[in-house]
C-alpha positions in Angstrom: 1.5 -10.2 -36.1 -0.9 -12.8 -34.8 -1.8 -12.9 -31.1 -0.7 -16.0 -29.2 -4.3 -16.5 -27.8 -7.9 -15.5 -28.6 -9.0 -12.1 -27.3 -11.3 -12.6 -24.3 -14.3 -10.2 -24.6 -16.9 -9.4 -22.0 -20.2 -8.3 -23.5 -22.6 -6.0 -21.7 -26.0 -6.2 -23.5 -27.3 -9.0 -25.7 -29.6 -7.0 -27.9 -29.3 -6.7 -31.6 -25.8 -5.3 -31.6 -24.7 -7.6 -28.9 -26.0 -10.7 -30.8 -24.3 -9.4 -34.0 -21.0 -9.1 -32.1 -21.4 -12.6 -30.7 -22.1 -14.0 -34.2 -19.0 -12.2 -35.7 -16.9 -13.6 -32.8 -18.3 -17.1 -33.3 -17.2 -17.1 -36.9 -13.7 -15.7 -36.2 -10.6 -17.5 -35.1 -9.3 -14.9 -32.7 -12.1 -13.6 -30.5 -14.1 -15.3 -27.7 -17.1 -13.9 -25.9 -16.5 -15.4 -22.4 -19.3 -13.6 -20.5 -22.4 -11.7 -21.6 -24.8 -9.8 -19.4 -28.4 -8.8 -20.1 -31.7 -8.4 -18.2 -33.3 -11.0 -20.5 -33.4 -14.6 -19.5 -30.8 -16.8 -21.1 -33.5 -19.0 -22.7 -35.1 -16.0 -24.5 -31.7 -14.6 -25.5 -30.8 -17.9 -27.0 -34.1 -18.1 -28.8 -33.5 -14.6 -30.3 -30.0 -15.6 -31.3 -31.3 -18.6 -33.1 -34.0 -16.5 -34.8 -31.2 -14.3 -36.2 -29.0 -17.1 -37.4 -28.9 -19.1 -40.6 -28.1 -22.2 -38.5 -30.3 -22.6 -35.5 -28.4 -25.7 -34.3 -25.0 -24.0 -34.0 -25.5 -22.6 -30.5 -26.5 -24.7 -27.5 -27.7 -23.4 -24.1 -27.1 -25.5 -21.0 -28.3 -23.7 -17.9 -26.6 -20.3 -18.3 -23.8 -21.5 -20.5 -24.2 -20.6 -24.2 -21.9 -22.7 -26.4 -20.9 -22.8 -30.1 -18.2 -24.9 -31.8 -15.5 -22.3 -30.9 -16.2 -21.1 -27.3 -18.6 -21.0 -24.4 -20.2 -17.9 -22.9 -21.4 -17.4 -19.3 -24.8 -15.7 -19.5 -25.5 -13.4 -16.5 -29.0 -12.0 -16.0 -27.9 -8.5 -14.7 -27.7 -5.1 -16.4 -25.7 -2.6 -14.3 -22.0 -1.9 -14.7 -21.1 -2.5 -11.0 -22.5 -6.0 -10.7 -20.0 -8.0 -12.7 -16.5 -9.1 -11.5 -15.0 -8.9 -14.9 -11.5 -9.9 -13.7 -13.0 -13.2 -12.5 -13.6 -14.1 -16.1 -10.2 -12.9 -17.3 -11.6 -10.5 -19.9 -9.2 -8.4 -22.0 -11.9 -5.9 -22.9 -15.6 -5.2 -22.1 -17.8 -4.0 -24.9 -20.7 -1.9 -23.6 -23.3 -2.9 -26.1 -26.5 -1.7 -24.4 -26.0 1.9 -25.5 -27.3 2.9 -22.0 -24.1 3.3 -20.0 -22.2 5.9 -22.1 -21.0 8.1 -19.3 -17.5 8.3 -18.0 -18.7 7.3 -14.5 -20.2 4.0 -15.9 -16.9 3.2 -17.7 -15.0 3.8 -14.5 -17.3 1.4 -12.6 -16.5 -1.3 -15.2 -12.8 -0.6 -14.8 -13.0 -0.8 -11.0 -14.8 -4.1 -11.3 -11.9 -5.7 -13.2 -12.3 -4.7 -16.8 -8.9 -3.9 -18.4 -10.4 -1.7 -21.1 -14.0 -0.6 -21.9 -15.2 -0.1 -25.5 -18.5 1.7 -26.1 -20.6 0.6 -29.1 -21.8 4.2 -29.5 -20.7 7.8 -29.0 -20.0 8.8 -25.4 -22.0 11.5 -23.4 -18.8 13.0 -22.0 -15.0 12.8 -22.4 -13.3 9.5 -23.0 -9.7 8.6 -23.7 -10.3 7.9 -27.4 -12.9 7.6 -30.2 -11.6 5.2 -32.8 -13.1 4.8 -36.3 -11.5 1.8 -37.9 -9.9 2.8 -41.1 -9.6 6.5 -40.2 -7.6 7.1 -37.0 -6.3 3.6 -36.0 -2.8 5.2 -35.6 -4.1 7.4 -32.8 -4.8 4.4 -30.5 -2.6 4.0 -27.5 -2.1 1.0 -25.2 -2.7 3.4 -22.4 -6.3 4.1 -23.5 -8.8 2.6 -21.0 -12.1 4.2 -21.9 -12.7 4.0 -25.7 -15.6 4.6 -28.0 -16.0 2.8 -31.3 -18.5 5.6 -32.4 -21.8 4.6 -33.9 -22.7 3.0 -37.2 -23.6 6.5 -38.5 -20.5 8.2 -37.1 -18.3 5.5 -38.7 -19.9 5.9 -42.1 -19.7 9.7 -42.0 -16.0 9.8 -40.8 -15.0 7.4 -43.6 -16.8 9.3 -46.3 -15.3 12.7 -45.2 -11.9 11.2 -44.7 -11.8 9.6 -48.2 -13.2 12.6 -50.1 -11.1 15.2 -48.3 -8.0 13.1 -49.1 -8.5 14.1 -52.7 -10.5 17.3 -52.6 -10.9 20.2 -50.2 -14.2 20.2 -48.4 -15.4 23.5 -46.9 -18.5 22.2 -45.1 -20.6 19.1 -44.8 -24.3 18.6 -43.8 -25.3 15.1 -42.9 -28.7 13.6 -42.4 -28.9 10.0 -41.3 -32.0 8.3 -42.6 -32.0 5.6 -39.9 -33.9 2.4 -39.2 -35.8 2.7 -36.0 -34.1 1.6 -32.8 -35.1 -0.6 -29.9 -35.6 2.4 -27.5 -38.4 3.7 -29.7 -42.0 2.6 -29.1 -43.9 0.8 -31.8 -47.1 2.5 -30.5 -47.4 6.1 -29.3 -46.1 6.0 -25.7 -45.1 9.0 -23.5 -41.3 9.1 -23.2 -38.6 11.8 -22.5 -38.9 13.3 -26.0 -42.0 14.5 -27.8 -41.3 13.2 -31.2 -39.6 10.0 -30.1 -42.8 9.3 -28.1 -44.6 8.6 -31.4 -44.8 5.2 -33.0 -41.6 4.2 -34.8 -43.5 1.8 -37.0 -45.9 4.5 -38.3 -43.8 7.7 -38.7 -40.8 9.4 -40.1 -39.4 11.0 -36.9 -37.0 13.9 -37.0 -34.2 13.4 -34.6 -30.9 15.0 -33.5 -27.5 13.3 -34.0 -24.3 13.8 -32.1 -21.9 13.2 -35.0 -21.0 16.9 -35.4 -20.3 17.2 -31.7 -17.6 14.5 -31.8 -16.2 14.8 -35.3 -13.1 16.8 -34.1 -12.0 13.8 -32.0 -11.5 11.8 -35.2 -11.1 14.4 -38.0 -9.8 17.6 -36.3 -9.8 19.4 -39.6 -13.6 19.2 -39.8 -14.2 20.8 -36.4 -17.1 23.3 -36.6 -17.5 22.5 -40.3 -20.1 19.7 -40.0 -23.8 19.7 -39.0 -25.7 16.5 -38.4 -29.3 15.4 -37.9 -31.3 12.2 -38.3 -34.7 10.9 -39.5 -35.8 7.7 -37.9 -38.0 5.8 -40.5 -40.3 2.8 -40.1 -37.9 0.1 -41.3 -36.1 -2.4 -39.1 -32.7 -2.6 -40.7 -30.7 -0.7 -43.3 -29.8 3.0 -43.0 -28.8 5.7 -45.4 -26.3 8.5 -45.1 -27.3 11.7 -47.0 -24.4 14.1 -47.1 -24.1 17.5 -48.8 -20.5 18.5 -49.4 -19.6 22.1 -50.1 -16.4 21.8 -52.2 -13.7 24.4 -52.3 -12.9 23.7 -55.9 -16.0 24.4 -58.0 -14.7 22.3 -60.9 -15.0 19.0 -58.9 -17.6 16.8 -60.6 -19.9 14.0 -59.3 -18.0 11.5 -61.4 -14.7 12.5 -59.8 -16.2 11.9 -56.3 -17.5 8.5 -57.5 -14.1 7.5 -58.8 -12.4 8.5 -55.5 -14.9 6.2 -53.7 -14.3 3.4 -56.2 -10.6 3.6 -55.5 -11.3 3.6 -51.7 -12.9 0.1 -52.1 -9.4 -1.3 -52.5 -7.7 1.0 -50.0 -10.3 0.0 -47.2 -10.9 -3.7 -47.8 -13.8 -5.1 -45.8 -14.7 -1.6 -44.6 -15.7 0.4 -47.7 -17.5 -0.8 -50.7 -19.4 0.8 -53.6 -22.6 -0.1 -55.4 -23.2 0.7 -59.0 -26.8 -0.5 -59.0 -29.9 1.4 -57.9 -30.3 -0.4 -54.5 -32.8 0.2 -51.7 -32.5 -0.2 -47.9 -33.4 -4.0 -47.8 -30.5 -4.7 -50.2 -27.9 -3.6 -47.6 -29.2 -5.9 -44.8 -26.4 -8.3 -43.7 -23.7 -6.2 -45.4 -20.7 -6.1 -43.0 -19.0 -3.0 -44.5 -19.1 0.3 -42.6 -19.9 2.2 -45.8 -21.5 1.1 -49.0 -21.3 4.1 -51.3 -24.2 4.6 -53.7 -22.6 5.5 -57.0 -25.9 6.5 -58.8 -26.9 8.8 -55.9 -24.1 11.2 -56.4 -25.4 14.6 -57.7 -23.8 18.0 -58.3 -26.0 20.9 -57.2 -25.1 24.4 -58.3 -21.4 25.3 -58.6 -20.0 23.8 -55.4 -22.3 21.3 -53.7 -22.0 17.5 -54.2 -24.8 15.4 -52.8 -23.6 11.9 -51.8 -25.5 8.8 -50.6 -24.0 5.9 -48.7 -25.6 2.8 -47.0 -24.7 1.1 -43.8 -26.2 -1.2 -41.2 -25.5 -2.4 -37.6 -23.9 -5.7 -38.8 -21.0 -3.7 -40.2 -20.7 -1.7 -37.0 -20.6 -4.8 -34.9 -17.7 -6.1 -37.1 -15.8 -2.8 -36.6 -16.2 -3.0 -32.8 -14.4 -6.3 -32.9 -11.7 -4.8 -35.2 -11.2 -2.1 -32.6 -10.8 -4.7 -29.9 -8.2 -6.5 -32.1 -6.4 -3.2 -32.5 -6.0 -2.7 -28.8 -5.1 -6.3 -28.2 -2.3 -6.0 -30.7 -1.1 -2.8 -29.0 -1.0 -4.6 -25.7 0.9 -7.5 -27.3 3.4 -5.1 -28.9 4.1 -3.3 -25.6 4.5 -6.6 -23.8 
């Protein structure tokens, strides 16, 4: 059922993910970004948005009002949750896109300042009402949820892969390594930070890193609780990431081709969310792909009697699209209850 008006989104953070969310909204017919906050000046943020776009003339900045053919966005040069009167802008949901304010106390501040609902673009650091991975646990969403996480791009890809494979074959354990493009919080030159390895240059090194996926998997896929381990390698590329998953299968007769066929079938079952690639692609080939999971058919290998190694690609553009899908999901729930 279509909503009777566009969803009004407040956007906190206009970095890469924030700009991708904005671009998806600008090309939609049901979402408007009515206000966006960032420490950067509106002029520089507009410049970065133009640099990302295939049409530099589509957005216009007049003072602190950023406009495109569909809607106008008030740009506010602030970056703390308690500073914005979200209710004054009539927002239906605030997407926390900075990745910095992941705590429950930060989300509560946004709610106290007039946000009707808060959606994190990454995994939380403590308990929230719900973690939603679009295509996996949509049915768990409740109109009463106020503090929601949309997971991360890696978490979405992993949950989708495990959910699809386990729907056909029993998986005993899974080990995941995210081979991940470097992020904006990493230095491009060696620079002392809070973590030894992440103080090294992101542009020059493969950097082993931790990943929180295993910690939160039970909130989306309870059957995988304590049966997943996760880690990451940050590598010196800007966009395009790879999920490297080892699946320990209960049935030793399961073949790599059977896994591939299950993933091919999932392409139709998860339209716009899951896709497969039969070609031997590399990371740059996945840039601007808006799926949450691009399964690499040639990369599936059986090792020994029970281990299946699987590869899947993803990038932030797909995660930005899914965040808006989660916003749509909750807007529909509110409409249904009304």
